[in-house]
N, C-alpha and C positions, 0 to 999 in steps of 0.2 A: 355502458354508454348512457343509460337512462339518466344517471345523476348529472351528467354534463348538461342536459337540456335545462335551460333556464325556465323556472316556473312561470307559467303565463298568468299575469294578473289581469283580471277583468276591470277595465276603467271606462267610465262613460257618464252619461246623463242620468243622474239619480232622481232629480226633480225638475219640473219645468213650470214656470209661471208666466203670466202675461198681464199687462195693463195697457189700457188705452184711455183716450180722453172721454169726458162726459158729454161732449157735443158731437153732432153728426150732420153732415151735409149730404142730402140726397142727390145722386148723380143726375136724375131726371130733371130736378130743379135747376141744377147747374147748366145742363144742356139747353134748357128753355131760355135761361138768362143770357147764354152766350150765342144764341141763334143756331144751335146745332141740333141734329136729330138725336133723341135719347139713345137710339140704337148704336150710335157712334161710340158711346161709352159702355153700354150694357153688353153689346156684342163685339165691338171693335177692340175694346180693352178688357172686357169681361170684369167690369167693376160696377157695383150698384150703389155704394155709399162710401164716404170717407170721413175719418175721425178728424175733428178740428179742435185745436187747443187754444185756450185763452192765455193771456200774458202770465197768469199765476201758475201755469203748468209748463214744465220744460223737461229736458232729458233727465234731470236729477229726480224730479218728483215721479215721473213715469217709471224710471229704473227702480227707485225705492219701493214704489207701489207693487211692481211686478215681483220683486224679491220678497217683500213682506208677505205676499200671498202664499209663499211656499216654505219659508224658513221657520224652524222652531228654535228654542233656546240651545239645544245641543248643537244644532248646525252653526249657530252664531259663535259658539265656543270653539268649534272645530275648523271653521273657515280661517285660513291664513293668507288668502289672496283674494282681492276683489278687482276684477277687470271690467271696465266699461268700454265698449266699442261704440263709437259714434262718429257721424260726420256733421252733426249739428251742435257742436260744442258751445258751452257758455263762457269759456275762459281759455285764453291762449296759454296759460301757465298752470293753473290749478286743475287737477284732474277731477272730473265729475265723480269718480270712484271714491274720492276722499269724503265728499259730502254724503254719498250713499252709505259708506262705511259708518259714518257718524249717525245718520238718521236711523239706521237699522240696529245700532247698538252691537256691532260685531266686536269681538275681543280685540284689544289694541295691537297685539303683536302680529299684524298682518300687513302684507304688501298691497298697496292700492294705487292703481294707475289707469290711464286712458290709452286706447289704441285707435289709430286712424288709417284707413285706406278705403275711402268711399264705402260701398256696401259690403266690402269683404271682411273687415277687421274682426268681426265676431268669430269667424272661422279660425283666424290666427289665434285668437284668445282661447278658443276651445282646445286647439292643439297644444298651446302652451300649458293650459290647465292639465291636460292629459299627461304631458311630460313631467309636470311638477308632482302629480299624484304618484306617478311611476317611481319616483325617487323618495317620496314622502307619503307612504301608503295610508297613514292615518289622517292626513290632512284633507280638507275639502276646499274647492275653489269655486267662487261665485263669478260666473261670466254673464254679463248683461249687455244685450244689444239694445240701445235706446236712441231713438231719433224722431225728429219732426221734419217731414219733407215739406218744404215751403218754396213755391214758385210765385211769380207775379200774377196779379189779377189779369185774367184774359190771356195769359201766356200758354204756350203749347203744352207745358207740363202741368198746368193747373189741375187737370182732371186726374192726375196720378198722385196728388198730395195724400198724406196720411200721417198718423202719429201713433206711436206705441213702443213698448219695451218688452222684450222676452228675456226672462231670467232663467239661467240654467245652473244647477248645482252639480259640479263634477266631483265624483268620488270613486273609490274602488267598490267592487260589487254593486254596480248601479242597478236601480230598480226599473229603469225605462229602456235605455239603449246602451249597448256595449259598443264602443268605438273600435273600429279595426285600425290596423297600422298600415294603411295603404294610400295615404294622401299623395296626390300629385298636383303640384301648383305650377302656374305659369305667370310670368310678368312680361308685359309689353308697354312701352312708353307711347301712349296715344292720348289725344285730347278729345275725348268723346263727351265728357261731363266733368266740370271742375268748378270750384268756388273760391276765388281769391279772397284774402283777408279783408279787402275793402268792400266786398259785396255781400249783402245779406241773402241774395238769391243766386242759384248756380247758373253757369253758362252751359248750354246743352246743344250738342249737335245730334238731334234725335235719330235720324236715319242712320248716321254713321255709328252711333252708340248701339243701335239694334244689330248692325252688322258685326260690330266688335264682340258683342255678347254671344251671338250665334257662332262666330268663327272661333272664339276662345273655347266655347263648349266643344265644338267639333275637334279641334286640335288637342285639347287637354284630354278629352275622352279617348282619342286615338292613342295618346301616350300612356294613359291609364290602362287601356286594354292590353297594350304591348307589354308593359311592365308586370302586369298581374295576371296575364292570360285570362282576362275577365270575359265572362260570357253574359250577354245581356239577359239571357233567360234566367239567370240566378237571382236577379233583382225582383222582389215583389212589388216595389214601388220606387219611384225616383222623385226626390224633392229638388226643385230648382229655385234659384233666386227669382223673386217675383216683383220686378219693378212695376209690372202690371201682368195679370195672369196670362193674357193672350200671347205675350212674348215667350213665356216659359213653355206654353203649349207648342209654339213653333219650334222651340229648342228640342223638346221631347220628341216631336215627330221627326226631327232631323237625325237623332241618334238611334231611334228604334230601327233595328235591322229589317230590311225588306222581307226577309224570310222568317221572321219571328211568327210562331203560330198564332192563330186567331184568339185562342183562349188567353194566352199570355198578354197579347196586345190589349184585349178588352180589360183584363185585370189592371194593367198599367194605366189605362185611360180612366177607369173608375177610381183608382187611387189618386190619380192626378186631380180629378174633380173634387175628391174629398180634401186634398191638400190646398185647394184655392178657396174653399168655402169661407174661411175667415177673412182672407185678404179681399175678397169681393165686398166685404162690409167695412173694412178698415182702410184700404188704400195701401200705398207704398210706405213701408216703415224702414227703408234703407237697410241698415245692418241687420235688423231683425226679420226682414221679409222671408228669408230662407227658413228661419227657425219658427216663424209663425206658420209657415207652410207645413213644417214637421208636426207642430202641435195640432193643426187643423186635420192633418192626415190621421194622426193617432186617435183623435177624439171623434172624427166624423166617419172613418172607414168602418164598415161592418165586418170585413172578413180578413183583417190582418191577424197574425198570431205570433206567439213567441217563436224565435228562431228565424223569422223572416228577415231577409237582407234588404236594407234600404240604401239607395244611392243618393249622394248629395252633390249638387253643382252650385258652388258659391262664386259670385262675380262682383267685383268692385271696379267701377270705371277708372280709367287712367293707365293701365288696367291690370288687376291681379285676379286670376281665377284659380279654383281648386276643386278637385273631385276626390271624394272619399266615401267610405261606407260605414254602416253600423248594423248591428243585429238587435232585434227586439228581445227582451228578456222575459222570462216567466213572470206573470203577474203585473205586467206593465200597465194594464188598464186600471189597476187600483190607484195609480198615481195621477190619474187624470180627472177631469171634470166633465159632466154631461150637460151643464146648464149654461155654457158660455154664450151661445147664440142668444139666449134670453137676456143675458146681461148687456149684450150689444144693443138689443132692442130697447133697453131702458135709457139710452142716451137721448139728450134733448135735441130735437130737430131744429135746425137753423134755416131761416130764409137766406137767400143769397146775399141780400143787403146786410143782414146781421152777421153772416159769416165774414164778409169783407171788413166790417167794423171790428169784430172780435179777433180774427186771425192776424190782422195787420196792425193791431194796436202797438204803439211804441212807448217805451218807458220815458216819461218826461222828468228828467232829473233836475233838482234845484241846484243852487250854488255849491252846496256841500256834497253833491253827488248822491242825493237821497230822494226817494219817492215812496209813497204808499200805493197799494193797488186796491181797486174795487174787489169785492168778493164775488168770485165766480165758482161754479161747480168744479171741483177737482176730485181726484182719487183720495187716497189716505194721507197724502202729503201735499203741501202747497208752498209756493213762493209768496211770502206775505209782503215783503218790502225790499227795497234796496237802501241800505244805510251807509252813507259815506263810501259808495261804490262796492259795498259788500252785500252779497245776496243772502237774505235771511229766510230760512225754511222752517216750517212748522208741520207737525203731524196734526191731522184733523182728529179732534178728541172724540167725536161721536162714533168712531169706528170701534 
């Protein structure tokens, strides 16, 4: 009988990289300018600062930066698919992944495309990557979640803005996390958050969206438990989508069983705190928020170990949610960085007035559809100009 059993291939996240902007807005400064108590953000949302992008930084530069951080030449030869998940796209036709593929110098015989479903799409990308590697074991797939969350000045969502990209290299025998095959997804047609083509900022029903997030979590978790006879005590940590950390904490408290022992509960809460450390400094990065939570958990938690099972709850308004799990593999710590909070501290602090000027600057095109941009601080790549409606990107040579 033994021979009949299909050989189990380990597939998952082999490398993970992150990039954010070079500018930061302090939440206390924003609170002061908006006539709110600083506690409203620091305690009410559990946010301390938010990354702010200039016009020369967009989802392409952030995505390329996050991936350049982790890829070597062998990776670029082996990658045969580039997936960018985003809800702040720069073009209705051309995928951001095509620009990223070019900027990174990935071998030409690769499939490149963009995926969208609010904050959820990176999870679909990760699952597609896993399925691809299962049938093509020598290939690697680059999945990047890249977004800039932008609301209006003084709007209710302004305090949850953020910018960043998380790049994940998916391969067999991954060195960070092995993905299980236990995904349970749910779709429901609701209008909790959306952005029509004609609007540069989203429409949000805040309280309704919170309800949808929590109810999707509860019902998807119930289905997941039923299908997989899942026991909450088996999870060392649970990462949840982080529109703002306080909502995820509410969600976690909703699904922790009342009878879970105190030791397990304390471990989950400690790991939750580790998972929101980065988001507290960066804000909401839409598709990447869940995976920034994973990165934060892995780099900030002191007591995770190989073999630990991590649960994931992904949510994208509109709405699609998914729960799945993965296990940490031996040596995963070697694939991580310990200096990330230091790099966040190096961002340039903006006054509220400067943030409003910088973040809401619009491209002024001439008759030919062209414009040059002022030089702002960016990561390894920048948008230098628009020439006859074409976006021109360059790598920063000093890197």
